[in-house]
Backbone as numpy.savetxt, mean C-alpha at the origin, in Angstrom:
# Nx Ny Nz CAx CAy CAz Cx Cy Cz
-14.07 24.11 -23.23 -15.19 23.87 -24.10 -15.46 25.16 -24.87
-15.68 25.04 -26.14 -16.02 26.24 -26.92 -17.30 26.88 -26.41
-17.39 28.20 -26.48 -18.52 28.94 -25.94 -19.84 28.56 -26.61
-19.82 28.34 -27.94 -21.08 28.03 -28.63 -21.64 26.68 -28.19
-20.78 25.73 -27.86 -21.26 24.43 -27.38 -21.75 24.56 -25.95
-21.02 25.30 -25.12 -21.44 25.50 -23.74 -22.79 26.19 -23.64
-23.09 27.10 -24.55 -24.36 27.81 -24.53 -25.50 26.97 -25.07
-25.19 25.86 -25.75 -26.24 25.04 -26.33 -26.88 24.09 -25.32
-26.31 23.96 -24.11 -26.91 23.09 -23.10 -28.18 23.71 -22.54
-29.17 22.85 -22.29 -30.39 23.32 -21.62 -30.15 23.30 -20.11
-31.05 23.93 -19.37 -30.92 23.95 -17.91 -31.01 22.53 -17.34
-31.85 21.70 -17.94 -31.99 20.33 -17.48 -30.69 19.56 -17.70
-30.07 19.74 -18.86 -28.79 19.07 -19.13 -27.71 19.58 -18.17
-27.69 20.87 -17.92 -26.69 21.43 -17.01 -26.88 20.91 -15.59
-28.13 20.78 -15.15 -28.37 20.28 -13.79 -27.92 18.82 -13.67
-28.15 18.02 -14.71 -27.68 16.63 -14.69 -26.16 16.56 -14.71
-25.52 17.44 -15.46 -24.06 17.48 -15.47 -23.52 17.86 -14.10
-24.15 18.83 -13.45 -23.71 19.24 -12.12 -23.84 18.10 -11.13
-24.94 17.36 -11.21 -25.13 16.21 -10.31 -24.07 15.15 -10.58
-23.82 14.85 -11.85 -22.86 13.81 -12.20 -21.44 14.19 -11.77
-21.08 15.43 -12.00 -19.73 15.86 -11.63 -19.61 16.15 -10.14
-20.69 16.55 -9.51 -20.64 16.85 -8.09 -20.67 15.61 -7.23
-21.05 14.45 -7.81 -21.13 13.22 -7.03 -19.75 12.67 -6.70
-18.74 13.10 -7.40 -17.39 12.62 -7.12 -16.89 13.23 -5.82
-16.17 12.44 -5.07 -15.63 12.91 -3.80 -14.12 12.72 -3.79
-13.46 13.08 -4.88 -12.02 12.86 -4.99 -11.24 13.66 -3.96
-11.72 14.83 -3.60 -10.97 15.68 -2.70 -11.07 15.27 -1.24
-11.85 14.25 -0.92 -12.07 13.87 0.47 -11.26 12.66 0.90
-10.22 12.32 0.17 -9.39 11.19 0.55 -8.29 11.65 1.50
-7.90 10.75 2.40 -6.83 11.08 3.34 -5.49 11.19 2.61
-5.30 10.37 1.60 -4.08 10.42 0.78 -4.51 10.70 -0.65
-4.03 11.79 -1.21 -4.41 12.18 -2.57 -3.18 12.74 -3.26
-2.51 11.89 -4.04 -1.31 12.31 -4.76 -1.61 12.27 -6.25
-1.35 13.37 -6.92 -1.57 13.44 -8.36 -0.39 14.19 -8.97
-0.02 13.81 -10.15 1.07 14.51 -10.82 1.33 13.94 -12.20
2.31 14.51 -12.84 2.71 14.05 -14.17 4.21 13.81 -14.19
4.61 12.88 -15.01 6.01 12.57 -15.22 6.32 12.77 -16.70
7.41 13.43 -16.98 7.83 13.61 -18.37 9.02 12.70 -18.61
8.84 11.73 -19.49 9.90 10.79 -19.85 10.13 10.94 -21.35
11.28 11.47 -21.70 11.62 11.81 -23.08 10.55 12.76 -23.62
9.86 12.39 -24.67 8.86 13.29 -25.23 7.43 12.86 -24.87
7.29 11.89 -23.95 5.97 11.45 -23.50 5.70 11.99 -22.11
4.45 12.22 -21.83 4.03 12.64 -20.50 3.07 11.60 -19.95
3.32 11.17 -18.73 2.46 10.20 -18.05 1.90 10.86 -16.80
0.68 10.51 -16.46 0.11 11.03 -15.22 -0.05 9.88 -14.24
-0.04 10.21 -12.96 -0.29 9.22 -11.93 -1.28 9.79 -10.92
-2.06 8.90 -10.35 -3.03 9.26 -9.32 -2.98 8.17 -8.26
-2.76 8.56 -7.03 -2.80 7.63 -5.90 -3.75 8.22 -4.88
-4.84 7.53 -4.63 -5.79 7.97 -3.61 -6.03 6.82 -2.64
-6.16 7.17 -1.38 -6.44 6.16 -0.36 -7.19 6.81 0.78
-7.98 6.03 1.44 -8.74 6.51 2.58 -9.71 5.44 3.03
-10.54 5.78 3.99 -11.53 4.83 4.47 -12.53 4.50 3.38
-12.86 3.24 3.28 -13.83 2.80 2.29 -15.23 3.00 2.86
-15.97 3.93 2.29 -17.33 4.22 2.74 -18.38 3.61 1.83
-17.93 2.87 0.83 -18.87 2.25 -0.11 -19.44 0.97 0.48
-20.63 0.63 0.05 -21.22 -0.65 0.41 -20.79 -1.66 -0.64
-19.90 -2.59 -0.25 -19.43 -3.58 -1.19 -20.34 -4.79 -1.23
-20.22 -5.54 -2.28 -20.97 -6.79 -2.38 -20.42 -7.78 -1.36
-21.20 -8.80 -1.06 -20.79 -9.79 -0.06 -19.47 -10.46 -0.45
-19.30 -10.77 -1.74 -18.06 -11.42 -2.19 -16.87 -10.48 -2.01
-17.07 -9.18 -2.25 -15.99 -8.22 -2.05 -15.61 -8.12 -0.58
-16.58 -8.14 0.30 -16.31 -8.08 1.73 -15.56 -9.32 2.20
-15.96 -10.48 1.70 -15.28 -11.72 2.07 -13.84 -11.71 1.55
-13.65 -11.26 0.32 -12.30 -11.19 -0.24 -11.45 -10.21 0.55
-12.04 -9.10 0.95 -11.32 -8.10 1.73 -10.88 -8.68 3.07
-11.74 -9.42 3.72 -11.39 -10.05 5.00 -10.31 -11.10 4.81
-10.39 -11.86 3.73 -9.37 -12.86 3.44 -8.01 -12.21 3.21
-7.98 -11.14 2.42 -6.71 -10.45 2.16 -6.15 -9.83 3.43
-7.01 -9.30 4.29 -6.55 -8.75 5.56 -5.93 -9.84 6.42
-6.55 -11.02 6.44 -6.00 -12.14 7.20 -4.66 -12.58 6.64
-4.54 -12.61 5.30 -3.27 -13.01 4.67 -2.18 -11.99 5.00
-2.49 -10.71 4.91 -1.49 -9.68 5.19 -1.05 -9.72 6.65
-2.01 -9.87 7.57 -1.65 -9.94 8.99 -0.82 -11.19 9.25
-1.17 -12.32 8.63 -0.38 -13.55 8.81 1.04 -13.36 8.29
1.19 -12.72 7.13 2.53 -12.50 6.60 3.34 -11.59 7.52
2.72 -10.54 8.04 3.42 -9.65 8.97 3.84 -10.39 10.23
2.98 -11.28 10.74 3.33 -12.05 11.93 4.48 -13.01 11.65
4.48 -13.66 10.50 5.56 -14.59 10.15 6.88 -13.83 10.01
6.86 -12.69 9.32 8.08 -11.90 9.15 8.57 -11.39 10.50
7.65 -10.91 11.34 8.04 -10.41 12.66 8.62 -11.53 13.53
8.00 -12.70 13.49 8.52 -13.83 14.26 9.90 -14.24 13.75
10.08 -14.25 12.43 11.39 -14.59 11.88 12.47 -13.61 12.29
12.15 -12.31 12.24 13.12 -11.30 12.67 13.40 -11.41 14.17
12.36 -11.74 14.95 12.56 -11.92 16.39 13.48 -13.10 16.69
13.27 -14.21 15.99 14.14 -15.38 16.20 15.57 -15.06 15.76
15.72 -14.36 14.66 17.06 -13.97 14.20 17.75 -13.08 15.22
17.02 -12.13 15.77 17.59 -11.25 16.79 17.99 -12.02 18.03
17.13 -12.94 18.47 17.48 -13.76 19.63 18.71 -14.62 19.35
18.82 -15.16 18.14 19.98 -15.97 17.78 21.26 -15.14 17.80
21.18 -13.91 17.29 22.35 -13.04 17.29 22.75 -12.65 18.71
21.78 -12.39 19.57 22.08 -12.06 20.97 22.70 -13.26 21.66
22.15 -14.45 21.43 22.68 -15.68 22.01 24.13 -15.89 21.55
24.38 -15.68 20.29 25.73 -15.88 19.76 26.69 -14.82 20.29
26.21 -13.60 20.50 27.06 -12.53 21.03 27.51 -12.86 22.45
26.68 -13.52 23.23 27.04 -13.92 24.59 27.82 -15.22 24.62
28.01 -15.86 23.47 28.81 -17.08 23.40 28.08 -18.32 23.87
26.79 -18.33 23.82 26.00 -19.48 24.27 25.82 -20.43 23.10
26.20 -21.69 23.28 26.01 -22.72 22.25 24.92 -23.67 22.70
23.88 -23.80 21.91 22.82 -24.74 22.23 23.21 -26.16 21.87
23.95 -26.32 20.77 24.42 -27.62 20.33 25.93 -27.53 20.14
26.67 -28.40 20.78 28.13 -28.38 20.67 28.57 -28.71 19.25
29.47 -27.88 18.71 30.04 -28.13 17.40 29.10 -27.83 16.23
27.98 -27.17 16.47 27.04 -26.88 15.39 26.75 -25.38 15.37
26.83 -24.80 14.18 26.52 -23.39 14.03 25.84 -23.18 12.68
24.92 -22.25 12.63 24.26 -21.93 11.38 25.11 -21.00 10.52
26.12 -20.38 11.11 26.99 -19.49 10.37 26.48 -18.06 10.29
25.36 -17.79 10.90 24.79 -16.45 10.84 25.63 -15.46 11.65
26.12 -15.91 12.82 26.92 -15.01 13.66 28.22 -14.62 12.97
28.89 -15.57 12.35 30.14 -15.24 11.66 29.86 -14.33 10.45
28.77 -14.55 9.76 28.39 -13.68 8.65 28.08 -12.27 9.16
27.37 -12.19 10.28 27.01 -10.89 10.85 28.25 -10.13 11.31
29.20 -10.84 11.94 30.44 -10.19 12.39 31.25 -9.71 11.19
31.23 -10.48 10.10 32.00 -10.09 8.91 31.42 -8.82 8.26
30.15 -8.60 8.42 29.54 -7.39 7.87 30.10 -6.12 8.52
30.40 -6.19 9.81 30.82 -5.01 10.56 32.31 -5.04 10.91
33.05 -5.94 10.33 34.49 -6.02 10.62 35.29 -5.13 9.68
């Protein structure tokens, strides 16, 4: 800021500016990544901040947050269960156990071909 403009502020204006700028708590996040990327002759900046939410959200925001948490946990459970079933199927196939005679999903032969 030019010196002549900075000197034109009154004490009351400066105190309000200090309050406005001091209210930010950017430095108190658990994850705080900031930087710039230069792509050809353009420069882009990025900011990634994350941490505990200490704000009081509206009721609709809290409900949406709970819904999204339930969706994410459900997706993780489905993916984990799918990987568990796949692992059990591969172990079963490695031991040569056939649950249905003459029927195979082809996963074991595909898996063996990957490492052959």
